[in-house]
DSSP file (Angstrom, degrees, kcal/mol; ACC not computed):
  #  RESIDUE AA STRUCTURE BP1 BP2  ACC     N-H-->O    O-->H-N    N-H-->O    O-->H-N    TCO  KAPPA ALPHA  PHI   PSI    X-CA   Y-CA   Z-CA
    1    1 A M              0   0    0      0, 0.0     2,-0.4     0, 0.0     0, 0.0   0.000 360.0 360.0 360.0 144.0  179.9  -84.7   35.3
    2    2 A A        -     0   0    0      2,-0.0     2,-0.4     0, 0.0     0, 0.0  -0.872 360.0-152.3-114.6 147.4  182.0  -84.2   32.1
    3    3 A D        -     0   0    0     -2,-0.4     2,-0.4     2,-0.0     0, 0.0  -0.954  10.6-174.4-116.6 138.5  185.8  -84.4   31.7
    4    4 A L        -     0   0    0     -2,-0.4     2,-0.4     2,-0.0    -2,-0.0  -0.988   1.6-171.0-135.0 124.1  187.6  -82.5   29.0
    5    5 A Y        +     0   0    0     -2,-0.4     2,-0.4     2,-0.0    -2,-0.0  -0.955   7.7 176.5-117.3 132.7  191.3  -82.9   28.4
    6    6 A M        -     0   0    0     -2,-0.4     2,-0.7     2,-0.0    -2,-0.0  -1.000  24.7-146.2-136.9 135.8  193.3  -80.7   26.0
    7    7 A N        -     0   0    0     -2,-0.4     2,-0.3     6,-0.0    -2,-0.0  -0.912  32.8-170.1 -96.7 117.0  197.0  -80.5   25.2
    8    8 A L        -     0   0    0     -2,-0.7     2,-0.1     1,-0.1    -2,-0.0  -0.749  23.9-114.3-111.7 152.9  197.7  -76.8   24.5
    9    9 A S     >  -     0   0    0     -2,-0.3     4,-2.7     1,-0.1     5,-0.2  -0.353  41.3-103.4 -70.3 165.2  200.6  -74.9   23.1
   10   10 A R  H  > S+     0   0    0      1,-0.2     4,-2.7     2,-0.2     5,-0.2   0.922 123.1  49.5 -57.8 -44.6  202.3  -72.5   25.5
   11   11 A D  H  > S+     0   0    0      1,-0.2     4,-2.1     2,-0.2    -1,-0.2   0.907 112.0  47.2 -63.7 -42.7  200.6  -69.5   23.9
   12   12 A D  H  > S+     0   0    0      2,-0.2     4,-2.3     1,-0.2    -1,-0.2   0.903 113.0  49.9 -64.9 -40.0  197.1  -71.1   24.1
   13   13 A Y  H  X S+     0   0    0     -4,-2.7     4,-2.6     2,-0.2    -2,-0.2   0.930 111.0  48.1 -63.7 -45.7  197.7  -72.1   27.7
   14   14 A K  H  X S+     0   0    0     -4,-2.7     4,-2.2     1,-0.2    -1,-0.2   0.867 111.4  50.9 -64.9 -36.3  198.9  -68.6   28.7
   15   15 A E  H  X S+     0   0    0     -4,-2.1     4,-2.2     2,-0.2    -1,-0.2   0.912 111.1  47.8 -67.0 -42.3  195.8  -67.1   26.9
   16   16 A L  H  X S+     0   0    0     -4,-2.3     4,-2.4     2,-0.2    -2,-0.2   0.916 110.7  52.1 -62.5 -43.0  193.5  -69.5   28.8
   17   17 A E  H  X S+     0   0    0     -4,-2.6     4,-1.8     1,-0.2    -2,-0.2   0.915 108.8  50.3 -58.5 -44.3  195.2  -68.6   32.0
   18   18 A R  H  X S+     0   0    0     -4,-2.2     4,-1.2     1,-0.2    -1,-0.2   0.917 110.8  49.2 -61.6 -44.2  194.8  -64.9   31.4
   19   19 A Q  H  X S+     0   0    0     -4,-2.2     4,-0.5     1,-0.2     3,-0.4   0.894 109.0  52.4 -63.2 -39.7  191.0  -65.4   30.7
   20   20 A C  H  < S+     0   0    0     -4,-2.4     3,-0.4     1,-0.2    -1,-0.2   0.857 109.2  49.8 -65.0 -34.7  190.6  -67.5   33.9
   21   21 A K  H  < S+     0   0    0     -4,-1.8    -1,-0.2     1,-0.2    -2,-0.2   0.738 124.6  28.2 -75.2 -22.4  192.2  -64.7   36.0
   22   22 A T  H  < S+     0   0    0     -4,-1.2    -1,-0.2    -3,-0.4    -2,-0.2   0.136  84.5 151.7-125.1  19.7  190.0  -62.0   34.5
   23   23 A F     <  -     0   0    0     -4,-0.5     2,-0.5    -3,-0.4    18,-0.1  -0.142  37.7-137.8 -62.2 149.8  186.8  -63.8   33.5
   24   24 A H        -     0   0    0     16,-0.2     2,-0.6    -5,-0.0    16,-0.5  -0.930  12.0-144.1-106.8 125.9  183.5  -61.9   33.4
   25   25 A E        -     0   0    0     -2,-0.5    14,-0.2    14,-0.1     2,-0.2  -0.808  17.6-157.8 -92.6 122.5  180.5  -63.8   34.8
   26   26 A G  E     -A   38   0A   0     12,-3.1    12,-2.2    -2,-0.6     2,-0.4  -0.594   6.4-141.4 -96.4 160.1  177.2  -63.1   32.9
   27   27 A I  E     -A   37   0A   0     10,-0.2     2,-0.4    -2,-0.2     3,-0.3  -0.988  13.1-164.7-123.8 129.4  173.7  -63.5   34.1
   28   28 A H  E     +A   36   0A   0      8,-3.0     8,-2.1    -2,-0.4    -2,-0.0  -0.939  68.5  26.2-114.8 133.4  170.9  -64.8   31.9
   29   29 A G  S >  S+     0   0    0     -2,-0.4     3,-1.8     1,-0.2    -1,-0.2   0.613  70.3 169.4  96.9  14.4  167.2  -64.5   32.7
   30   30 A E  T 3   +     0   0    0     -3,-0.3    -1,-0.2     1,-0.3     4,-0.0  -0.325  68.9  30.2 -58.6 141.5  167.3  -61.4   34.9
   31   31 A G  T 3  S+     0   0    0      1,-0.4    -1,-0.3     2,-0.0     4,-0.1   0.454 104.7  96.1  86.4   1.1  163.7  -60.1   35.5
   32   32 A T  S <  S-     0   0    0     -3,-1.8    -1,-0.4     2,-0.2    25,-0.1  -0.718  92.0-101.9-114.4 168.7  162.3  -63.6   35.3
   33   33 A P  S    S+     0   0    0      0, 0.0    24,-3.2     0, 0.0     2,-0.3   0.782 106.7  33.3 -62.9 -25.3  161.5  -66.1   38.1
   34   34 A Y  E     +C   56   0B   0     22,-0.3     2,-0.3    -5,-0.2    22,-0.2  -0.945  66.1 171.9-131.4 152.1  164.7  -68.1   37.4
   35   35 A Y  E     -C   55   0B   0     20,-2.2    20,-2.8    -2,-0.3     2,-0.3  -0.937  12.9-154.5-146.5 168.0  168.1  -67.1   36.1
   36   36 A H  E     -A   28   0A   0     -8,-2.1    -8,-3.0    -2,-0.3     2,-0.3  -0.986  14.2-130.7-144.1 155.2  171.6  -68.7   35.6
   37   37 A K  E     +A   27   0A   0     16,-0.4    15,-3.2    -2,-0.3     2,-0.3  -0.681  28.7 172.8-100.4 157.7  175.1  -67.4   35.5
   38   38 A S  E     -AB  26  51A   0    -12,-2.2   -12,-3.1    -2,-0.3     2,-0.3  -0.980  16.6-159.9-155.5 164.4  177.6  -68.3   32.9
   39   39 A F  E     - B   0  50A   0     11,-1.7    11,-2.9    -2,-0.3     2,-0.4  -0.984  12.7-140.5-148.1 157.4  181.1  -67.5   31.6
   40   40 A V  E     - B   0  49A   0    -16,-0.5     2,-0.3    -2,-0.3   -16,-0.2  -0.930  14.5-178.5-120.9 137.7  182.9  -67.9   28.3
   41   41 A V  E     - B   0  48A   0      7,-2.5     7,-3.1    -2,-0.4     2,-0.5  -0.975  17.5-145.0-129.2 150.1  186.5  -68.9   27.5
   42   42 A R  E     - B   0  47A   0     -2,-0.3     2,-0.5     5,-0.2     5,-0.2  -0.971  20.4-177.2-115.3 122.8  188.1  -69.2   24.1
   43   43 A V  E >   - B   0  46A   0      3,-3.1     3,-2.1    -2,-0.5   -30,-0.1  -0.969  64.7 -28.8-128.1 116.4  190.7  -72.0   23.8
   44   44 A A  T 3  S-     0   0    0     -2,-0.5    -1,-0.1     1,-0.3     3,-0.1   0.856 128.1 -42.8  49.6  43.5  192.7  -72.7   20.8
   45   45 A G  T 3  S+     0   0    0      1,-0.2     2,-0.5     0, 0.0    -1,-0.3   0.491 117.3 111.3  85.2   2.8  190.0  -71.3   18.4
   46   46 A I  E <   -B   43   0A   0     -3,-2.1    -3,-3.1     2,-0.0     2,-0.5  -0.937  57.6-145.6-112.5 131.1  187.1  -73.0   20.3
   47   47 A T  E     -B   42   0A   0     -2,-0.5     2,-0.5    -5,-0.2    -5,-0.2  -0.849  17.4-173.2 -96.0 127.4  184.6  -71.0   22.2
   48   48 A I  E     -B   41   0A   0     -7,-3.1    -7,-2.5    -2,-0.5     2,-0.5  -0.983   6.2-165.7-123.4 125.4  183.2  -72.7   25.3
   49   49 A E  E     -B   40   0A   0     -2,-0.5     2,-0.5    -9,-0.2    -9,-0.2  -0.954   7.3-156.1-112.8 125.3  180.4  -71.3   27.4
   50   50 A F  E     -B   39   0A   0    -11,-2.9   -11,-1.7    -2,-0.5     2,-0.4  -0.866   7.4-161.8-102.1 129.1  179.8  -72.7   30.8
   51   51 A H  E     -B   38   0A   0     -2,-0.5   -13,-0.2   -13,-0.2     3,-0.1  -0.923   6.6-145.9-112.4 134.6  176.3  -72.4   32.4
   52   52 A G        -     0   0    0    -15,-3.2     3,-0.1    -2,-0.4     2,-0.0  -0.317  41.8 -72.5 -83.1 176.4  175.5  -72.8   36.0
   53   53 A P        -     0   0    0      0, 0.0   -16,-0.4     0, 0.0     2,-0.3  -0.324  51.9-101.2 -69.6 152.8  172.2  -74.3   37.3
   54   54 A A        -     0   0    0    -18,-0.1     2,-0.3    -3,-0.1   -18,-0.2  -0.583  45.3-171.0 -71.4 133.8  169.0  -72.3   37.1
   55   55 A V  E     -C   35   0B   0    -20,-2.8   -20,-2.2    -2,-0.3     2,-0.3  -0.932  28.0-101.8-128.0 152.8  168.1  -70.8   40.4
   56   56 A K  E     -C   34   0B   0     -2,-0.3   -22,-0.3   -22,-0.2     3,-0.1  -0.552  39.8-122.6 -74.7 132.9  165.0  -69.1   41.7
   57   57 A A        -     0   0    0    -24,-3.2     2,-0.1    -2,-0.3    -1,-0.1  -0.374  32.1 -97.9 -71.2 152.4  165.4  -65.3   41.8
   58   58 A R        -     0   0    0      1,-0.1    -1,-0.1    -2,-0.1     3,-0.1  -0.409  37.8-111.7 -68.1 146.8  164.8  -63.5   45.0
   59   59 A E        -     0   0    0      1,-0.1    -1,-0.1    -2,-0.1     3,-0.1  -0.571  43.9 -94.3 -74.1 143.0  161.4  -62.0   45.6
   60   60 A P        -     0   0    0      0, 0.0     2,-0.3     0, 0.0    -1,-0.1  -0.353  46.1-108.1 -58.8 138.2  161.6  -58.2   45.6
   61   61 A F        -     0   0    0     -3,-0.1     2,-0.5     2,-0.0    -3,-0.0  -0.513  33.8-167.3 -71.9 130.6  161.9  -56.9   49.2
   62   62 A N        -     0   0    0     -2,-0.3    -1,-0.0     1,-0.1    -3,-0.0  -0.969  11.1-166.3-123.2 114.6  158.7  -55.3   50.5
   63   63 A A              0   0    0     -2,-0.5    -1,-0.1     1,-0.2    -2,-0.0   0.511 360.0 360.0 -78.9  -4.6  159.1  -53.3   53.8
   64   64 A N              0   0    0      0, 0.0    -1,-0.2     0, 0.0    -2,-0.0   0.492 360.0 360.0 -76.5 360.0  155.3  -53.1   54.4
C-alpha cells in the first residue's frame, strides 16, 4: 500500500473534490480474458491514474 500526502491550495482542493464527486471510471482490456478499471484525477498540475487489479472477464452467457 502507498501513502501520498499533499498540501493543496483551496482552489486545487476544491477542483480535486469536484473531480472525486464526478469521476468517470474507465475499463481497459475489454474483449480480452482479463480487464481492469481505472480513473484519472488531476491535482495541482499533476495527472494521476489509478488502476484496479486485473480481473477475469465473465464468459459469454450461452443458453444452450
